[in-house]
C-alpha positions in Angstrom: 18.2 12.0 -0.2 19.1 13.9 3.0 15.7 15.6 3.4 12.1 14.4 3.8 11.2 10.9 5.0 14.3 8.7 6.2 15.9 6.4 3.7 17.0 2.9 4.9 18.9 0.5 2.6 19.0 -3.2 3.7 20.6 -6.3 2.2 21.3 -10.0 3.0 18.8 -12.7 4.0 15.5 -12.5 5.3 16.5 -12.1 9.0 19.4 -9.9 8.3 17.3 -7.6 6.1 14.5 -7.4 8.7 17.1 -6.6 11.4 18.6 -3.8 9.6 15.4 -2.4 8.8 14.3 -2.6 12.5 17.4 -1.1 13.7 17.6 1.8 11.4 13.9 2.6 12.0 13.7 1.8 15.7 12.5 5.1 16.8 9.9 5.4 14.1 8.7 1.9 14.9 8.1 2.6 18.7 6.2 5.7 17.6 3.9 3.5 15.3 3.4 1.2 18.1 2.5 3.8 20.8 0.1 5.5 18.1 -1.7 2.1 17.0 -2.3 1.2 20.7 -4.9 4.0 20.5 -6.0 3.4 17.1 -6.8 -0.3 17.8 -8.7 0.7 21.1 -10.6 3.1 19.3 -11.8 1.0 16.3 -11.9 -2.4 17.9 -12.0 -1.7 21.7 -9.1 -3.8 22.4 -6.2 -3.4 24.5 -2.8 -4.0 23.4 -2.5 -7.8 25.0 -5.7 -8.4 22.9 -4.5 -6.9 20.0 -1.3 -9.2 19.9 -3.5 -12.1 20.9 -5.5 -11.6 17.6 -2.5 -11.0 15.5 -1.0 -14.3 16.4 -3.9 -16.0 14.5 -2.2 -14.9 11.4 1.3 -16.4 12.0 0.6 -19.8 10.7 -1.2 -18.5 7.3 1.8 -16.3 6.8 4.2 -19.1 7.3 2.3 -21.4 5.0 2.4 -18.7 2.4 6.2 -17.9 2.7 8.1 -18.4 5.7 10.8 -15.9 4.6 8.3 -13.1 5.7 8.0 -14.6 9.2 11.8 -14.4 9.3 11.8 -10.8 8.2 9.3 -10.1 10.8 11.4 -11.6 13.6 14.5 -9.9 12.4 12.6 -6.4 12.2 11.2 -7.0 15.9 14.7 -7.8 17.2 16.4 -5.0 15.3 13.7 -2.5 16.9 14.0 -3.8 20.2 10.2 -5.0 20.4 8.3 -8.2 20.5 7.6 -10.2 17.6 4.1 -10.0 18.3 4.2 -6.3 18.3 5.5 -6.2 14.8 3.1 -9.0 13.6 0.2 -6.8 14.9 1.4 -3.8 13.0 1.3 -5.9 9.8 -2.3 -7.1 10.4 -3.6 -3.7 11.4 -5.8 -3.7 8.3 -7.5 -7.1 9.3 -8.2 -5.6 12.7 -9.3 -2.1 11.9 -11.5 -2.8 8.6 -13.0 -6.1 10.2 -14.0 -3.8 12.8 -15.7 -1.4 10.4 -17.4 -4.2 8.3 -18.9 -5.6 11.6 -20.2 -2.3 12.5 -21.1 -0.8 9.2 -24.7 -0.3 9.9 -23.8 2.2 12.8 -20.6 3.6 11.7 -20.1 7.2 10.5 -16.3 6.8 10.8 -14.2 7.3 7.6 -10.5 7.1 7.0 -9.9 7.5 3.2 -7.1 5.5 2.0 -5.6 6.2 -1.4 -6.0 7.2 -4.9 -3.8 5.5 -7.6 -3.2 5.5 -11.3 -1.1 3.8 -13.9 -0.5 5.3 -17.5 0.7 3.1 -20.4 3.2 4.2 -22.9 0.4 5.3 -25.4 -0.9 7.7 -23.0 2.4 9.3 -22.0 4.5 12.0 -23.7 7.9 9.9 -22.9 6.4 6.5 -24.2 7.0 5.2 -20.8 4.8 3.5 -18.2 3.9 5.6 -15.3 2.2 4.5 -12.1 1.7 6.0 -8.5 -0.6 7.0 -5.9 -1.6 9.4 -2.9 -1.2 7.3 0.1 -4.1 8.6 2.5 -3.7 7.4 6.2 -3.8 8.4 9.8 -1.9 11.7 10.6 0.6 10.1 13.0 2.0 8.3 9.8 3.7 11.7 9.2 6.1 10.7 11.9 6.5 7.0 10.9 7.1 6.8 7.1 10.4 5.5 5.7 11.5 5.0 2.0 12.9 1.4 2.3 15.5 0.2 0.0 16.1 -3.5 -0.2 18.7 -5.4 -2.0 17.9 -9.0 -2.1 19.9 -12.2 -2.5 17.0 -14.2 -3.2 14.7 -12.1 -5.3 14.3 -8.6 -7.0 15.7 -5.4 -5.3 13.0 -2.8 -4.5 12.1 0.4 -3.2 8.9 0.9 -1.0 7.4 4.1 0.8 6.0 2.5 3.9 5.2 2.9 7.5 8.0 1.9 9.7 7.4 -1.6 11.0 5.5 -2.8 7.8 7.0 -5.0 5.3 5.8 -3.1 2.3 3.4 -0.5 0.6 3.8 1.2 -2.8 7.0 1.1 -4.8 8.9 -0.6 -7.6 11.2 -3.5 -7.8 14.3 -4.3 -10.4 12.0 -6.5 -12.5 10.3 -3.2 -13.4 7.0 -4.1 -11.5 5.3 -1.3 -9.7 2.9 -1.7 -7.0 0.2 1.0 -5.9 -2.7 -0.1 -3.4 -5.9 1.1 -2.0 -8.0 -0.1 1.0 -11.3 -1.9 0.1 -14.0 -3.3 2.6 -16.7 -5.9 2.1 -19.0 -7.5 4.5 -16.7 -10.5 4.4 -14.1 -8.6 6.1 -14.6 -10.5 9.5 -11.0 -10.8 10.5 -10.8 -14.6 9.6 -7.2 -16.1 9.6 -5.5 -16.0 6.0 -2.7 -14.2 4.4 -2.7 -10.4 5.6 -2.8 -7.5 3.3 0.6 -6.0 3.9 2.4 -9.4 3.7 0.6 -9.8 0.2 2.2 -6.3 -0.8 5.5 -7.6 0.3 5.2 -10.8 -1.8 4.3 -8.5 -4.8 7.8 -6.9 -4.7 9.3 -10.7 -5.1 7.6 -11.1 -8.4 9.2 -10.8 -12.0 5.8 -10.3 -13.9 2.2 -9.5 -13.7 1.5 -13.2 -14.2 3.5 -14.0 -11.0 1.9 -11.3 -9.2 -1.7 -12.5 -9.8 -0.3 -16.1 -9.1 1.0 -14.8 -5.4 -2.3 -13.0 -4.8 -4.3 -16.4 -5.4 -1.7 -18.9 -3.8 -3.1 -19.0 -0.4 -6.5 -17.5 0.9 -6.5 -14.0 1.7 -7.5 -12.4 5.1 -9.0 -9.1 3.8 -10.2 -6.9 1.1 -7.7 -4.8 -0.8 -7.0 -3.4 -4.4 -3.6 -4.0 -5.9 -2.8 -1.8 -8.9 0.0 -3.3 -10.8 2.1 -2.0 -13.7 4.9 -3.4 -15.5 8.0 -1.9 -17.7 6.7 -3.9 -20.6 3.9 -1.5 -21.0 1.1 -3.4 -19.3 -1.0 -2.7 -16.2 -3.8 -4.4 -14.3 -6.1 -3.6 -11.2 -6.8 -6.7 -9.0 -9.8 -5.9 -6.6 -9.6 -8.7 -4.1 -12.0 -9.8 -1.6 -11.2 -12.1 1.4 -10.9 -15.8 0.2 -9.3 -17.8 -2.5 -8.6 -17.2 -6.4 -12.4 -16.9 -7.2 -12.7 -13.7 -5.2 -10.2 -11.7 -7.3 -11.7 -9.2 -9.8 -9.5 -7.8 -12.6 -9.9 -4.3 -14.2 -7.7 -3.3 -17.1 -6.8 0.2 -18.5 -9.2 2.2 -20.8 -7.4 4.6 -23.3 -4.2 3.9 -21.8 -5.2 4.8 -18.3 -6.1 2.8 -15.0 -7.5 4.8 -12.1 -8.8 3.5 -8.7 -9.9 4.7 -5.3 -11.6 2.8 -2.4 -14.4 1.2 -3.9 -15.0 -1.8 -6.2 -15.6 -1.0 -9.8 -15.2 -4.5 -11.5 -18.5 -5.5 -13.2 -18.2 -8.9 -11.7 -18.1 -8.1 -8.1 -21.0 -9.5 -6.4 -20.6 -8.7 -2.6 -21.7 -5.7 -0.4 -19.2 -2.9 -0.8 -18.6 -1.6 2.9 -16.1 0.8 1.4 -18.7 3.1 -0.1 -20.3 3.4 3.4 -17.1 4.2 5.4 -15.3 6.1 2.8 -18.0 7.9 0.8 -15.4 10.3 -0.6 -14.2 7.5 -2.9 -16.3 7.8 -5.9 -15.7 11.5 -5.8 -11.9 11.2 -5.8 -12.1 8.7 -8.6 -14.4 11.2 -10.7 -11.8 14.0 -10.2 -8.9 11.9 -11.3 -10.8 11.0 -14.3 -11.9 14.4 -15.1 -8.3 15.8 -14.8 -6.9 13.2 -16.9 -9.7 12.7 -19.5 -9.0 12.7 -23.2 -5.1 13.0 -22.9 -2.4 11.1 -24.7 0.7 13.0 -23.8 0.7 12.9 -19.9 3.9 14.1 -18.3 4.9 13.6 -14.5 3.8 17.0 -13.8 0.0 16.3 -14.9 -0.1 13.5 -12.4 1.5 15.9 -9.7 -1.2 18.3 -10.5 -4.1 15.6 -10.4 -2.8 14.4 -7.1 -2.8 17.8 -5.6 -6.5 18.3 -6.4 -8.8 19.8 -3.4 -12.2 19.4 -4.8 -14.4 18.1 -2.0 -12.0 19.5 0.6 -10.9 18.2 3.1 -11.8 14.8 1.2 -10.0 15.6 -1.8 -7.6 13.5 -3.8 -5.2 15.4 -1.7 -6.7 14.6 1.6 -6.6 16.7 4.8 -7.9 16.0 8.3 -11.6 16.5 9.0 -11.3 18.6 12.4 -15.0 17.9 12.8 -14.3 14.1 13.9 -12.2 12.2 16.4 -8.5 12.4 15.6 -8.4 8.6 15.1 -11.1 9.1 12.2 -9.2 11.7 10.4 -7.1 11.3 7.4 -4.4 12.8 5.5 -2.3 12.3 2.4 0.8 11.3 4.2 3.0 10.5 0.9 2.4 10.9 -2.7 4.6 8.7 -5.2 4.9 8.6 -8.9 7.0 6.1 -10.7 8.6 6.0 -14.2 8.8 2.3 -14.6 11.3 2.6 -17.7 13.9 4.8 -16.0 13.5 3.4 -12.4 12.8 6.9 -11.2 10.5 7.8 -8.2 9.1 11.2 -7.4 8.2 11.2 -3.7 6.3 13.9 -2.1 7.0 13.7 1.8 3.5 14.7 2.8 0.5 16.3 1.1 1.6 17.3 -2.3 -0.2 20.5 -2.4 2.5 21.9 0.0 5.3 19.4 -0.3 7.5 19.3 -3.4 8.2 16.1 -5.1 11.8 14.8 -4.9 13.0 13.1 -8.0 15.0 9.9 -6.9 17.1 7.9 -9.4 17.2 4.2 -8.6 18.4 3.2 -12.1 21.5 1.9 -10.7 20.0 0.3 -7.5 17.2 -1.4 -9.3 19.3 -2.8 -12.1 17.5 -5.9 -13.6 18.4 -9.1 -12.1 17.8 -12.6 -13.4 15.0 -14.5 -11.7 15.8 -16.0 -8.4 12.7 -18.2 -8.2 9.1 -18.3 -9.4 6.2 -16.6 -7.4 
């Protein structure tokens, strides 16, 4: 674990965990804040004081959802030596950026593809284990900000998440055997209204013991933005939850077919009844989904290596499953696969490519000891 993205391990209560994270990731958090100042200006036309003013609208919904996450953010800010509002702004970057996209969809040609994800149930894998993972596609500055965050909690499951420094969580696995992968979605309802932010919900999923708990967490309070949550459990189940802004009625579930569950950046649930702006601003999404489906069609004995190959696919380059920057557009509109993650939920093993998987070998990380099952601390 001495090469690739830095590993940060924290433990204790919410503030203590956040402080340790912020202190260890201080340099990368400062780099992230510097980069997002330009990103927010590009997407929303806001200077940083305006960004933090807008971010403060989300503080109350987070506290109503679970005040522990505010404590983590306060600790994170203090540990990194930055303002609480600065860290809060990082954790609502989706609400700012994608609400800007939704509002301007009629005139936007911008695109930053964000993620291709999968789950494979035991019947579809050679090992008989549940596998899950994704390519995480985002802005190229994230190559300088990603960390592997390892969290030992006193008040919930331990977990490992591959995440931008300063954000609470992204993709990963917890000690209850719950894996989280995710994709950005955008609808015309993404207007930046206050609610529980996307990255706070991702953090909440790592506190869940079961898929039932995870679905309950996603519908506990109104959500601020659209997002896709692909969830898998070590008991051999998986579900994809397509979420639009709003309450429990704006969740759309998709289940595996032939042991596989695949998702990119557009809605696929038959019940979805709104305008999918994601197809407008991320038109590569259906083609990435088709390529994953073609690569994995008809299989029943998939190995980790099969998913490594599928996640390295370059068809439709530079907008392939393995994404590369499009040099024809503004740097803030370019995307790249900044990390690729595959999880074996049974053995608690992660394979992480610290960059584009076409050129970056996957590291095999054994978390069986760290993610030993713990008794439930509280219900989600």
